[in-house]
N, C-alpha and C positions, 0 to 999 in steps of 0.2 A: 648531429641531429638537427633537422630543420627547425629553426626557431618558432615556426608557426605550427609545429606538429601538435603540441599539447592543446593549443587553442582549437585547431581543427578537429582533433579527436574528441573533444568534449563539447563542441559547439552544436547548438540546436536551432540556430536561426532559420526561420522559414518553415519550421515544423509546428504542427498543432498538437497539443497535449490535452487530454481530458483526465482530470483528477477527481475520481469519485470518492467522496469523503474529504475533499480538499479544504473543507471548512473546519476540520478537526485539527488536533495538535500535530500528529505525525503526517497526515495528508497535507497539512499546511506547509510543513517543512519540505515535503516533496515538491509542492507547487513552487515554493520560493526558489529551490535549486534549479528546477527546470526552466522557470521564467527568467532567472538571471543568466542562464546559459543561452537564452534567446528564443525559447519556445513561446508561442502564443497559447494562452491557457483558457480552458473552460473549467470552472469549479462547479462540481455537481454535489448537491446535498438536498436535504428536506427542510432545512431551517433557513428561512430567508434572512433573518438578522445576522446569523453567523456567516452566511455566504457573502452578504454585502460587505461585512467587515473585512473578510479575507480579501475580496477584490479591491477594496480601498487600500489595504495594506500593500498589495502587490503593485497597484498603480502608483503608489507613492515611491516604489522602488523602480519606477519606469518600466514595469513589466506589462505587456499587453494581456489583459485579463478581463473576463466577464464571468457570469454565473448562470446556472440553469437549475431550476428547482425540479427534482425528479426523484423517484423511488427506484433504486437500483434492482429491486426484486420484481419490477414490472417490465416485461418485454416491450410494451408499447411506450413506456417512458424512456427506455433506452434507445429505441428507434428515434424518438423525438429528440433525444440528447445528441445523437449522431448528427441529425440534420442541423441542430442548433450549433454544434461545434464547427461545422463547415461554414455556416452563415456568419457566425460572430468572429471567427478567427481569420476569415478570408482565405484560408488554405484550401487546396483542392481535395484534401482528405485528412483524416486523423492518423498521425504517425505513432503516437504514444498514448497508451492507456495505463493509468495507475488505479488499482482497486484497493482503496484504503478503508472501506466501510466495514463495520462490524459491531457486535454488541456482546454483552456478558451478563449472566445472572449468577450470583454467588449463592449456591445452595447445595446441600448434599444431594446426590443422584436420586436417592429413594424419596426425597421430599419434593422433587420437581413435579410440577403440574404439566400436563400434556402441552398446553399452549406455551408454557415457558420454554420447553424443549424445542418445539417447532419454531417459536419466535426467534430464538438464538440461531438455530440452523438456517433460517431464512435470511436474517440480516447479516450473517457471517459467511455462509456458503453460497446461497442463491444470489447474494449481492456481488459475488465474484463470478459465478457461473453464467448468469444472464448477460452482464456486460461483455464477458469473454465471447459469448455466442454472437451477440450483435456486432460488436466491433471486430471480432475475429473474422467474420465473413467479409466485412468491409475491407480489412487489411489484406485478406487473401485475394480479393479482387484487384487490389492495388499492387500486390506483389511486394509489399514491404510493411514493416511496423514492429513495434516493441510493446509487449504487454508485461506489466509488473504487478504481481499480486502480493498482498500482505499475508504472510503466515504468522507464526508465533512460536516461542519456546514451548508452548503448550501442545504443539503438534507432535512432539517427540518425547517430551517429559510432561505427562498429563498433570494439570494443575488441580489440586484438591478443591472440591466444591465448585469446579468450573467445567464439569463434564461435557455439556453440549458445546461449549466454546472450543475445548481441546479437540473434540471429535470433528467439529467443523473445520478447524485449522488443519488437521491431518488430511482431511479431504481436499482442502485447497492445495496442499502440496502435491497430492496425487493428481489432481486436475491439471496443475501447472505442468507436470512432467508429461502427462498424456497429451495435452494440447501442444506442447513443444514438439513432440514427435510428429503430430499431424500437420503442424503449420510450417515446419522447417523447409519442406520442398517449395513453399510459396513465399519464402523470403521473410517470414515473420518469426521473431524470437519471443519466447515466453519464459519468464523467470519469476522468482519470488524472493522476497527478503523475509527473514525470520527475526524480528526485533526481540531483544531481551526485554528488560523492564523499564518502561518510560512512563512516568506518571502522566495520566490524561484523565479526562472526565469519566470514561467508562471503567477505569480500573483503580482510581485514586483510593477508594474505600478498601479495596483488596490489599493495597500496599501499605496499609497502616499497621501499627502494632507489631506483634511477634512475627507475623508472616512476612512483613516487610524486612524485618531484621534478618530473618533466615535467607531471604532472597539476596540481600546485599552481602551477607556473610558468605554466600556461595557464588558470588560474582568476583572474579579476580581483581577488577578495578575497585571493588568495594563501594560502589555507588550505583544510583540509577542513571540511565542515559538522558541526554538532553535532546529534544526534538530535532535540532539542527544536525545532530550527530548521525541521523539516519539519512540525511540529504545526499551525502557523497555516494552512498551505495545506490540510491535511486538514480542519480545522475549517471553513474557508470553504466548501469543496466539499460538506460534509455539512449545513451550516446553511441557514436561510432566506435568508441573505445572498447565496446564489448561485442563486436561483430561475430566472435566465435563462442559466445556464451549463450546457451539456451538450455532449458530444462534444469536449471540450477536453482537451489535455495541458498541464498547468501545469509549467513548469520551475522547479526549486528547486536552483540549481547554483552560486551564488556568482559568476556571470558567467563560467562555463566557456566557453572559446573565443570570448569577446566582445572580447578584446584584439586590435586590428587589427595583424596581422603582428608581434605582440609576444610577448615571453616575460619574465615577472617572476621574478627570483630569489626563491625561497621562503625563509622564515626557517629 
């Protein structure tokens, strides 16, 4: 094997990557992986403080990074984000898009207010749909690109008291597969990852107490994931290593629900 094979297969030097939700825990892990592989990054979020902190962290790692404040559910904001990405990275176009934004409301379905339902669907589904539309057209024109969406275990195993989130993530998986089919003739790959349970701001409350114990007990590795453990899957799907992978949903869940009729007492 050529000694340069692995480096070239996972190298992203000269490529521009936009990470929507890159100021969060899992989006931040994705950004670090892409940046350390050589991509120039634009972190996109709505919170200036956390975006600035993420960029400072990345620059300390000698990663080329900047941020842009935008709402992923706004087509106008996403068009402006595309322009900002080309300007700040210096690249001729965006090669990689990671959609890591989302939100959750923990409440029984019959107690959900209409605005709670629509709010979760907007920030979890529309925040994927709209960037895919804007950046997908850009990548189609360029004839290349990789889009990576965040799904969830809730897409296939609905999470109690998280109905709109689970429904939105199921739609994200369907959108990923539909878009992969449309974009394949244009050299654009579209995939998703389905993380297991990684403690973060939006789900930390959900993972406490008995529910958390049940989740860990039904996870073969018996623990929650660490944000950096999501990074290798993101890097694989963004890099030349996965040129024959599209329309896939890659689970990164520590063996969640893989224990045959079993329950492992968590630590």
